[in-house]
N, C-alpha and C positions, 0 to 999 in steps of 0.2 A: 339526196335521198337519203344518206346512213344517218346523219342527223336526224331527222324527222323518223326515222324507223327507233333507233331510242330514245327518244322522247316520248312515243307512242308507247313503247315498253313500259316506261317509268307513268306513265298516266296510267297504266293495265295494274301496275302495281299498286299503285297509292286506290284504285279504284274500287269496288269490293269485288271479290274473286269468286267465282263459283265452285268452285273442289279444290283439294291439294293437289290433282295432278296438271289444273293447269297451271297451278303458283308454281309448279316445278318447271312446266314449261317456260314461264318466262324466268325463272332462275337459272335456267343450264344455258339459256344461248349465251349469254355476256359471258360466262364463264368459257365454254366452247372456245372463244373468240377469243382469249389468252391465253389459251392452253391451261387452266385449271380447272376444266370438268375431272370429276373422277368418272371411271371409265364406268360402273355401275349405274349411271344416270345417263347416260347418250341418249336411254331409249326416251326419253323425255323430251329431248331439244327436238322436236317437230318443225320449230319455223327457226332455223340458224338465221345469226347473221351473216352478212358480208363478212369477208376475213380483214381482219385489218379495220372494221369501222367502230372498234370499242377500245377508246382511247384512253388507259390507266389515271393520266394524270387529268383527266378531264372528266371523266364521268363518274370514276370510281365512287367518287366520292357521294354522288347525287343517292346510288344504288345504297351508298350503307347507309345512308340517315333513313332513307325507305324503308331499308330493314329492322333498323331498331324502331323505328315509331310505329310502324304496322305490321310488319311481316308475324317479328317477334311478339307480340302484345296475343297476335289476334290466332296464329298459326301454329304457335310452338306446341301445344298439346298433339296434333294432328303431324305436324313433320316427324316429331318425338314416336307418336305409333307407328308411323311408315319408315321409322327409319333414318329418317329425310334430314334433320337437324343436321348434319356435317355440311349438308349443299348449301345453308344459310351461312355458316360459320366460313364458310371457303371466302367471302367477300372481305373477310376481315384477318383472316389467319388461316392460309391456305395446307394443307396437314404437311407427313414428313416426306410423299413421295414426291409431293411438289417444291418441299424448303428448298433444295440447291439451285433453280430457275431463277434469273434476276426478278423476273417479273413479279416472283413470289418478296423479295426484300421490299419490294416499291408498295406493294400492296397492303406489308406490316406496318409500314413508314404512314401512309397516308390512314391506314385503320388508328395510328395513336390516336395522331391528330382530329379524328371525328369522333372517338368516343371519346375523349377525354373534353371537348368541348360540347357532349350533349349530358344531358343528366344521366348518373350512372344507375343502371338497371341491374339485376341479378345475369343475365344474359350479359350485359356490356363484361361485368366484374372478372363473369368466369373468362372472355373472351381475351380481358388484358393478363389473367394469368397464365392463358394459355402461349402470348405473345412472351411473356418472359422468361417461359421456359423454352419456346422453340425459336425464337425470335431475337437472342441478347444482345448486348452492347457489340459486341463486334461480329456479330453477322449485320446489323445496320450497318456500321463502317463501313463493311466491304461492300453496302449496295451501293450508298453515296460515291464511296471516292476511287471504287475498282470497277464497279459492273456499271458505273453510270458513264454515259459519253459527257457531260452538260462542262460547261465550262468550269474555273474555280472558284470565280466570285458566286456560282448558283450553286453547288458542292459546298459552298460554306455556310452559304445562308440555309440551305435544307439543312446540314450537320447540327448549325446552332436549333433550327427549330424540333429536330428530333431529340437534341440534347435537351429542351427545355419541355418536352413533351414525358423525355423518358423519369427525370426527377420529380414529377408532379403524381405521380400515378399511387408510390402511396398515401399522401394525404388525402388528395382525391378520393380513393376509396375510401380512406377510412370518415372520412366527412359522409361520403356516403350512407354508409353500412350503420354509421352512429355508435351508441354506448352498448346498445341491444343486443346489436350482430356480432359475427363471428367473422373475421377476416380472414381467406384463406394464407394459408401461411407465406406460402411465395411471396406475395402483396407484401405482408408485416414489414414494416418499416425496416428491422436492423435485416431480417432474411434478405429480403430485397435489395436492398443499400449492399451487405455483404456480398451478396452475387455479383452485384455489378463491378465490384473491388476486383473480385475473381477473375472475372470476365478482359477487366480493363488492364490487368497484371499480364494475364494470358496475349491481349493484343499488343501490348508495348514489349513482349518479347518476339512476337512474331515481326513487329515494325522494325523493330532493331534489327533485324537483319537483313532487311530490305535497303536498298541505296536510292532508289527512284522512289521519288515524292517523299524524301523523307522531311524538311521543310513544312511541306504543308500537313505532314500526320502529326508534326511535332506544333505547329498551329494549334491545328483541332483537337488533340486530346489537353493542351494548358488551357483552352478555355473548357474542358470536360469538366479538369481539376479545377478548376474556379468555382466552377457551379457544384461540384461537390464536395466543396469546401463548405461553402456558403450552405448547406442543407444539414452538413452538419456531419458527414461523412470521418474528420480527422477532428477526434476531439482530444480535449486536455490531459484526459486521464481516461485509464482502461475502463471501457462499461461495465456495469453489474449488472446490465438487466438485458434481456434476448432483443427488446427492444429497440436498444440505443446499436444503432450501426457503428463499426468501425474499419477501417481501410485496412490500417495496419494488423490487425489486431486477422482478419483475412487473409493478408496476403504475405504477412513478412516472415513465415514460417518455409513457404514458398522462396521469396527473395533470397534469406538466410544459407539456403540449400546452396543457392546457384555463385557465392561468392567464392570459393575454392574450386567451381567447375570450368574447366578449359572450356575457351573459347565462348567464353560469357564476357569479354571485354566490351563486346558492341552494344550487349544489354545495361553494363552501368554507365557506358556514356550514351545512350541512351538516355537515361534516368536522369544525368546531369545536364544536356541540353534540356530537356523537359523542364525542370526545375528552372535552368537561369531561366525561361522563357513565358514564366509563369506570368498574368498581366498587372498582378497586383503585390508588394511588397506584404500584404496584411495574410493573403494567400500559403506567400510562401511560410510567414510566421506561426500559422496556426496546422501547417505541416510539419517544421519542425518538433513545434511540441509536440504534436501528436506521434511523431516520429520515437522522438525523446522518452515519452512514457511509456511508451513500447516496448522499451528495448528490456532486455532479461537481466535483471541483476545477481548478487548471489547473497546465499546465508552464510556465517553473517556477512556482513560488505567491508568488514575491513580484515577479511579472511586473507590471508596472505600464503597459501599452500601453492603448491604448481599448477593444479589443475583450474584453481579459482583465479589466478590470476591470467591462465589461460582463456580463462569464459572472459576479462574483461577486454583482453586484445582484438577478441572475438567479435566485441560489440563494437569495437573501438574499428577494428578493421571493413567491418559492417559500415558503417559511417563512410569509411574515407571511402569507400565503395559506391556508396549510392548517391551522396553527397558530394564527393570530391576531395581532397584534399583544404582543408577551410586556410586560407592566407589574406592578409588585410589587405593584399589586391583584388581580389573578390570582395569588391567592397559591401554589396548586399546580404553576401553567405557571410562574410566577418559579421560584420555589426549585428544581424537578427539572432544570429548563432549566440555571440558573446554576452549579448542582451539578457537572451532567455536562462544562458546558464546563470550571468548571476540575479539576476532577476527574481528566479525560482527559489522556492526553496526545496531542491530537487534530493536525492539521499545521499549516503556516501559512495554507494558503488556506483552512481550518475559521475560524480563528480573524479572518480577515476577513469572512467569513462573516456569524458570531455577532454581531459590533463589525457591521454593517450591518444586522443583522434589528434589537437591541437597539434602534440608533437611533433605528427607528419612521419613518425618512423614505424606505425604500428603496420606498415604492409611490409616493412624491412627495411627501407631505405635510410639516410640519415637523419639525424634530426635536425627538425630546423628550427637552429637558435635562435633568430632573431623573431620568428612568428612567438615562440614558446616566452622572449622575452616581453614581448607585446601585450601577452595573454596574462603572463603575472605581471604585471604594472597596471591593468587593469581590476585584475583582483585585487591587488595593494591597493586602490584605492575605494575599494569598496568595502576592505578588511577594517581599515583606519579609518575611512572615515564616521565622526559624530555622530550623526544620525541611527547607525548600523548598532555601535559600540553599546549606546543607549537603548536604544529603542527594538531591535531584533531580539528573536528568543534563541535560546540556549539551542538549538539546533541548528540555526541557520548561523547563529558562528561557531559552532563545530564542523557544518559545510563548508563555511568562507574560509576558517585557518586549514580545513584539510586541502582543500580547491592551494592555498600559497603553499603550503610543504610538499605537496606532491609534485607540484612547476617546481618548486626548486628543486627538488631532486634527482628530476630529469637531469641539472647543469652537475659539470665536473666538479668538487669542492674547488673554492677557494680561485672557482674562475670569476671571471669579470662582470657577469649580468648577478651573481651571488655577492661581490661584494659591491656594487653598486644599489643591490638592494639594504645590505644593511646600512649603510649610510647615507641613506634616502631619509630625507627631512620625514616624507608622510608613515613610513615605516616606526623612527620613532619616534613620532607624534600617537600614531597607532598601541604600541605596544607601553609609552605612559598612559595612557584612554583605559587601557584594558588593567594594567597593575592597578586602577587609582574606583575600578569596578567596585559596587559593594556583596554583587552576586560571587561567593565564590568559585563555581566551576564556568563560570563567562570567565573571571580571573585566570583559572587554570589554562584558557583558551592563551591567551598572551602572551603567559611565563611560557607553554610549550613550546610557542612561535618562534621566542625569543632566543632558549636554550638550542633549540635543532638547529636555526639557522646560524648563531654562536657556532657549534659543530662543523657545518659546513665550512665554515671559515678557517678553520681548523685551530678555534677558540676554545676556551672551557667555560661554562658557565651551567650555575647548579641552583635552584631556586630550595629542591628538597620538596617533601611531603608527599610525592606522588604515591606511595601505599594506601590500599583500602579502594572501596569499592561505591564511594558515591561522589559527589559534587565533580563528574565527569574525568576520573582518572580511570577509567577501564578504558574509556576512549583516548585517553592521551596514553596508554602502554599501547595500543591496537596500532595505532600510528605512527609510535615510535618503529614497531617491528614492520610496519609496514613499507617507510620511504627507508628500511637501509637494504631496498632492490627495488628495480621498475619493473611495471607491467607488460611495458612495452617490452624487455627482453624474453617475457615468457615463452616456453613452447607453446605448440597449437597441439600438440599430437601427444599429452600424459595423458594414460590412462585415468580412469577417476578408480580406478579400482585400486589406484598405488597408494591410496589414504588410508584404504579400512583394512583395519589391524586383523592381521590372521587368530582365530580362537578356535584354539583347541579344546574339543568333547569328547570325554571319553566314551566310547562306543557301549550300548548297551549289550550285554552276556547272556541275561537269560533270556529263557524262552517265551516265558508270561513278558517279559517288559517289550521285547521285540512283534512280538503281537499284537499287542496294545499300539504300539507307535502305525503298524500297518492298519490299523482299523480305525485310528481315529488322528487327525493330520494337528497336532499342537504347534499355537505357535508363541515362539521366546523371543523377548526383546532381547538384547543380547547390552544392553544401555541399563536395564534395571535386575541383571543375573549376574551374581558370580561365580564363574564355574572356578571348580577347583584343580590346578592343575596337576597331572599325574606324575610323581618324580618317585622316579627308580622303580622296582616292582612290588605290585602289592598283590597277596596270596589270596584275599579275600573280595573277587569282582563284581559280590552282591552289594557292597558300603561302595558311597560315592558319598565325599564331605563335601561342604558346604559351608560358605564364608556367616559369621555371625557377628552380632555387634560387639564391641569389647566390655560393655556395661552388663554388669552382673544383676540389676534390677532386672525385675520383670515388667512388661509395657502393660501399663491400665487398659482393659475392654473399653471399648468403642460401645454408642450407644446400640447400634446392632448386635451385638455380643450380650447387651446387657438386656435385651428385649426376649432375646433367644431363652435367656436362664432363665428368666420371669416364667417364659412360657412353658420351661418344663413342668410336667407333672408330676413326678416325685417330689418337688418341691412345694407345690399348691393344694397339699394334699386335707376337703375338707372344705378350702379357700370357697368362697361364693362368687359368681361373676354380677359384676354390675348389669342390670337388667336394662336395654334401650329403651330411650323415655318413649309412649305410644303418643301420650298428649301434650299440650302446652303446659299445663301446671307442671305435670314432671317435670319437665326440663326444664321451668322458673326455681322447683324447688334441689334441685340438682346443682344450679348456677348459683342460689343462694349460701348453699351447705347448712352448715349447723347441727346438723342430724347425728344423734348419738348413735354408737354401737351398741344396739341390743343383746351382741355375742362377740365373743371373740373372731368366729368366722365370717361376720359381716365385712361389706366391704368399706373400706376406707373412703375419709371425705376426698382425698386427692382422686381415687379412682373415680368416684359420682362428677367429681367435675371435666375429669379427662374423657368421660365419655358423655356428660353434655355439650363439652365444646364440641366433640367429634361429629357431632350428631346435631347442634343445632342449627346448622345453616341448612341443612335439607330439611329438616322438621320445620320451618319456618314455610320454606318457600313450599312443602308438600300443602300445608293447613291455607295457602292462602286463598286455594280454589273451595274450600271447606268451609261454611258455614261461616258463623259469626265467631267463633272459636279464636280466631286468630286478632282478631279487632278486642275482645277481652281479655287477652293475657298481653298484648304486644305493651302496655305502659310498664307493667310488671318485671317484663324480661328485658324490657331497657332499663331497668333500675340494676335487673341483678348482670346485666352484661358490663354496663358504665362500672360498675363497677369493682367492677373484678379485679384482684392482684395478682400478678404471677408469683404466688409465694412460692410453690414448687417446681419451679423450672423446668413447665410441661412444655414437650418438643410444638413445635407450630403454635403457640402460646398465641402472640398478636395476630398473625394472620387469620386464626381462625374466629377469634374472639370479633375482629375487622370483619371479616365475611359471614357473621350471625347477623352482623349490628347493620350492615349494606342492604342486608335481607329484608332485615324487618324492615328501615325504611320504606324499602321498596316496596314489598308486599301489602303492609300498613301503616300509610303514609298520613293520614288523617289522624290515627292515634301518635304512631312513635315520633314523628318530626315535632309536634307539638313540647310532647313533654322531654324530649332530649334536648331541646331549644332552654327550658325551662331549666333543667338539670347543667347545661353549661354554663348558665350565669350564678352555679354556686360554689363557694369559695371551698368546699370539701374535696374539690377534684385536682390528680397532680396533672402536671401537664402532657405528660404521653394519654391520658384519660381524654383529655381535652381534646388531644390532633386523633383521636377515635370518634368523639363525638362530631367533630366536624366534617373527617373524611365518611363518616357515617353518609352523612346530610346531602354533601357532593356527590360521591359513588348511587346513593338512592335514585336521586335527582334525576342524575344521569342517565341511570335504566332506567327510570319512569317516562323519560323524553326518546326512549331508544336510541341516545347516543353512546360512543365506543366506550368500555373501560379499560382501560391498560392491565393488562395480564399481572404483571411487576416490573414495580418501579424500585425494589430491593438493588443497592448499588454493586459493584467486585470489593470482592474483600481489600480493607486495606488493610497495611498492617503497619501499625507503630510502633512495636516494640517487638523483635524477631525474636527476641531473646527470651518473652516473656509469653508468644504466644498458642493458641489451644493448638488440639490439633485440627488438621484444614475442616473437615467438616463441620465441627461446634463454631469454630472461628466464625466460616461463613456463616453460620443460623445466628450468633448472637451480633453478630454484625449489622443481618440485614434485617434483623428484627430492633435495633436500635435506630434504626435510619429509615426503615420501611414507612412508618406513620405521619413524618417529617418531611418526605419527599413527593408524595404520590399527589399531594394538589397542587404545589407549586409546578412540579409536571406539565399535570393538564394546564393549567393555566398559563405556562409558557407558549403549551400550543395555541390554545384560543386566543394570544396576543399575534401570537406569528402569525396566526389568520387573518386576524383582521387589518394589521399592516399590511401582508399580502394581498387582501383584497383593494386594499387603497390602491395600493402598484398598480392590479387590474382595474381597478375603476380610472382611476386616471391617464391609463394609455387608451382604453377604450371610447372615453370623452375626447381624448383629442381626434381620435381614428373617425372622420364621416362616414366611413362606410357602416360599422362598428354602429356606431348610434344612429343612424337609421335603421339597423338589421334591428336592434331596441325596442325601436318608437311601432317596427313594424309586425313584432313579435303579437301571437293573440292568446287567447287562451283556448284549448277543446274546450269541444262540447263533451259532457259526460252521457258515456254510449247507453245507447235504451237497450236495459235487458228483461230478455224474457220472466215475467212471473212464473213461476214453479208450481206445479200443483199442488203442492202442500203450503205454499204460502197463499195462492187463492184461495185455501178452505178453513186460512184461519187458525195451521193446527203448528204452523212453523216454531218451535223452541229457540229462542235464542241463548247462546251462550253467555256467560256471565260478563258483564263488561267490564272491562280492564281502565283502574286508574290511568292516566293520563298526568305529565306534568302537569300542565296547562291547566286541567282543572283544581290543581290543589298547588299550586304556586307560590300566588300570592297571600289567600287563605292560614295555609300551613304554615308556609317554609319561610317566604323572604320578609312578609311584612309582621310576622311573632317576632325572627330574627333580629331587626333592624328595631322595631319599638323593644324591646326586652334591652336589646344593648342599649336606645339613650337612656331606660330608667336605668341599666345600671351604673352608666356613665354618672349620672345625678346623685345616684348614691355614694359613689365613689368621693368625688369632687367634695361632697356635702361633709364625709368624715375625714378628708385629708385639710377641710378649711376649720374643724373644730378641733383639731390637733396642732394647729399647722404652730400655736404658740410653745409647745412641749417640745423637749428636747432627744437626742437618742431613742432607742426603741420605743420610747410613750410615740413618738409619731408615728400617723398612719401612712404607709405609702401604698396607693393603686396597683403600682406595677411593679410589686414584690417578684420576684422569681414565683414563676408559677400561674401568677395570676394571669387573669385576663387580658389586662391594659400592658404586661409586659410586650414593647415588639415584637419576640418572637410569635408570641403568639394571638397578638393583634395584626400581625400581615398575613398571619396562617387565617385568622379569620376574615379579613379583607380578600382573600384568593377563595376564598368558600365561597362567599356571596357574591362573587364575578361567575364562578359556576355556576349557580343557583341562576344568575340573573340571564347568563348566555344560555341554558337549555330552558331558560322559560320566555324566550321573545315572540311568542304567537299567541302566549295566553292573553283573555281579553283585559286585562286592569294592567298590561303592560306599559302602555303608551301614558296612562293617569295617575298610575301609583305606583309601580315598581320602578322604572327609568329614574322619574324626576327623584324618591327620595331616597333611592341608593345610591346618586350621583353627588345629593346632598350632603349623605355622609361620607362619600368617600372625599369629598373636598376637603370638609368638616377635618377629618382627620388626617386629612394632608398638610394643612394649613395651622391648625389650632393646637396649643399640646394642650394635652390630656390629662397630664396629673403633675403634681407638684414639681414632682423627683425629675423634671424633665431638664430641671434647671439647675438640678443640683450635680455635683461633679464627687459622687459618691461611688462610683462603682469605673471599674480599668475603661480606660478611656478607648481599647481599640473595640472591645464586647459593645459598649454601647453607639459608637459610629456603626456600628456594623449593622444592629439591630434597628436603630432609626433608617438606615438608608434601607432597609426590607419593609419599612412600615410606607417610605415614599415611593417605593416600588408598587408596593402591592396597590396603594391607591391610585395612580398612575395606570396601571394593569384595569383595575377595576373601572378608571371612569373611560379608559380605550373600547372598553366590549358595550359601555351604555350608550356612549354615542356610533358605536358602527351596529349596534342593533336597532337603534332611533333610526340611523341612513337606511337602513333594509328594510324597515316595518311602515314607514310614512314619509323618508328622504329627510328626517329630521325638523318635519313641520310642528307638531306639538309641540318639541323642544323648542325648538327657535321662535317661536308666537307665543307661546303661554307659560314659558319657563327663563324670559331671557334673560334677566339677571343672573339667574342661575348658569346659563350658557358662559355670557360674558364673564362669570366668574373662573367658571374653568381656563378657561381662554388665559386670562390673568396670570393666574396660576402656575399656569403651564410654561407658559413666555415666560416667565422669570426664573422659574428651574434650567429651561432651553439658553437664555441669554445667560445667566450665572457659568452654566458647561460652556457654553459658547468663548467666554471671557477669560478660560482657564480655574475660575473658583471650585473649589473640591466641597462638593457635601456627605456631610457627615458619612462613613463607611461605603464613601463611592468609589473603591476601589477594584480593579478587577470585574468579574462578571456582571457586580452591581452595578458598576458605572455603564456598561454596555447595555447593561437591561434597562435603565434609567433612561439614555441617553434614545434609544430606540423608542420606547413606551413614549418619552413627553414628544417626540418628532409626530409620532402616530397620534395622540391627542390634539397636538396642533393641526395636524392637516384633516382631522373628521371634523374640530370644529371652524375651520374656515372653511370647510363642502359647505355644513348647516349654515354658518350666514350670509354665505355668497347665494344659496336658493331661497334663501327667505329674508335679505337683507333690507327688499322695498317694504315688504309686510311690518318688518320689525318695528316698534314706537322705541324712539328714544335707544337706538341699537348702537349709537358711538359711548 
């Protein structure tokens, strides 16, 4: 009969309900039966259920589903008005007054399963947020293992289900909310899992003090740790975003505080057992990597002060307590730890921590000689290997050499392990390989190891030449000092203040000075200020000495001081200021110059030019929406800006001119772009001016296409000749000005190429997953919403704003087609000139690829990258498939395969420069091809290119395949070293993958595709 009453109650909840009081009567009866009904709502329970008739494990899930599907969508507003929404939420998350009841935990467990197995609504997400706060991990653990009297097998199954539900909460919520919504802070991925990590640490601390059920708890928590590893709670490097969780970032401070606490031995023993019981060695490896990455280093990493050595030992003690003493007998921990230490490029401070931990003496015990000797032999195997010596970076060589010398320094001088090391064939071969290395810094690593190992054997070996600050010599000197003592012998309680030198500062004796100090707090950096220490008695207390430079020469004023001097009104009497231009014609006159001074007080040409550059970009953008003034003056401004030269060393000249050119192309594309392209192919311009023109086309196109534009591409200051360096501000200014124009477009093109390659990887992964393929097939386009016509629209009085030109409207006619066609015409003319003078010798012979000319590889590669940016921005243009893609792809293949100048076959320039330029042209042509192929796949799956331009597509495949085959065989492309080689390899592979995808899709329809 009881079952019939509950079924009748379910039917009533599912059927239409008359009023909210009836709904409250239906909801209160089950809650009263299990003891979760708030006292405020007992008056609505007019038909109570018989005692013990409502079974939580049997009936609750059905009530939860009905509430989610019928009560919340229909009665939400009514329940809120009556302040009774808590009654419905009580079925999922019992309030704090009932939290301690055993049934509350059982309700929360079932609520997780119900909520996550149904489509998440806003109510469901709010309930998950409450559950995350009020029923955390340790509370649910108590519900399953302590408050539940079920058999152990059923407890294990319930715990596994609970863990699976808990780890999927953030991803389910994020998918339900999507990109447009805001995820509640407790359910964000990073916050949620970090809190779970904190609760797990507290649970471990509590369970470690309990003897009963220890094995079952370790088994349960090892399953949880394995799941947390799989969801990324143990990253291999410290997270840089708040959305990235990290267990040790959230808990390591708490764990570290318990290292020296009395009575915490059981806590760390529990950790040792827990890590030993992990079901997978990969999980243990992930945990160790994350733990090693979370250790605190020191700065500098080779510091040898007592405090710094104490910090190293503290971290080694933490590893010894948390992981246990590492020995070869603990096979799994030993193999994983040593492989991680030797296979990854950790910092030098990590090397000190690892050696201190492996020595087993960090806790104050005796040195484990056998373990340390085995570890030193493993380090020696890495240090002396041919692969490591030839191909590792300098930082890896220094790390391995530091590990080897630190391990050896822990032994007594002339001890058996040291003697065995020096007579080892691996050691002797390693020294020989290092001494024959071409890099001086790497050669110093082997020389240092040889000298210090000989000293440990009471022998004398001195290669000499350790003075200076280059080629790794400072590192070598620091390591020599470091190994004179052992970090494991450091005192742990050395106060940090012991390292701070006392600085005597003379007290202020005048009343005015004392009052000034009291009114305003002044921050003084003791490293940058030299204080004069009072010696003896000085009768004049108001005078304080200061340190000055030894040089008697006065320092030159910087730019700021010169600007202040120039603004001094007493020095510029009667001088007329330059008026800001109001019209674009005035701006053009200022930029062209040539205006003579009618009187001595008139502004000079440099002042007009500086004012014009300062106002150019702002005025151009302001005039973009005012009539036809910009269109009428755009061509003249192109000529004026492009022909400018920085004859007066104006501050910010390059950036201001580039900004004005970018604005001109973006605001007047129909006038500026064709004239700029025409000017580019004239031989009167320098390489820097050609870079400005290409950058303006690329940046203007991206602005028209509403694509992001990098704020700044100026590299960090480089110091090639420190003794000849300008003051820092001017040095940065000139370095940035000389490199910004050349690196802006390559950086953008690299980003576009990486995006295309990454998209290929995602596409391959999606095509391999049948679920994703089916979701893509079932995706439909949303219908456009019906908008109500306003009264102004119906009357026909709406005044539409001027339409903004988009790049797709002008890409083919004004940008890409003129650029490609003009290049072919220019190439034909240049080759004709070369043929006419081929019989001449010396300077009489014409070369089309000379310095500063368009066919020079530096400018040609920049031209191809600019064309790639334009092609990428024009993917949605109507002419893309028929004109833009095939024409530009043909250009890329031609420039990548055929000689464009007779000078390419002559060896008349330095070999290194020539090879680098040739490699840059090949790389740029491949990047352009990759962008085109990726766009064809996005627009029509490559159908037009594969069926209408089959020969061209197969030509691209043959060209890229030949390059890839050559690289795989070890053949070197001209200038293909370093970053250039890596770029060519990745881009070639991307081109081949794109071509293969197009051919695989349309192979059956392609004629003579073989």
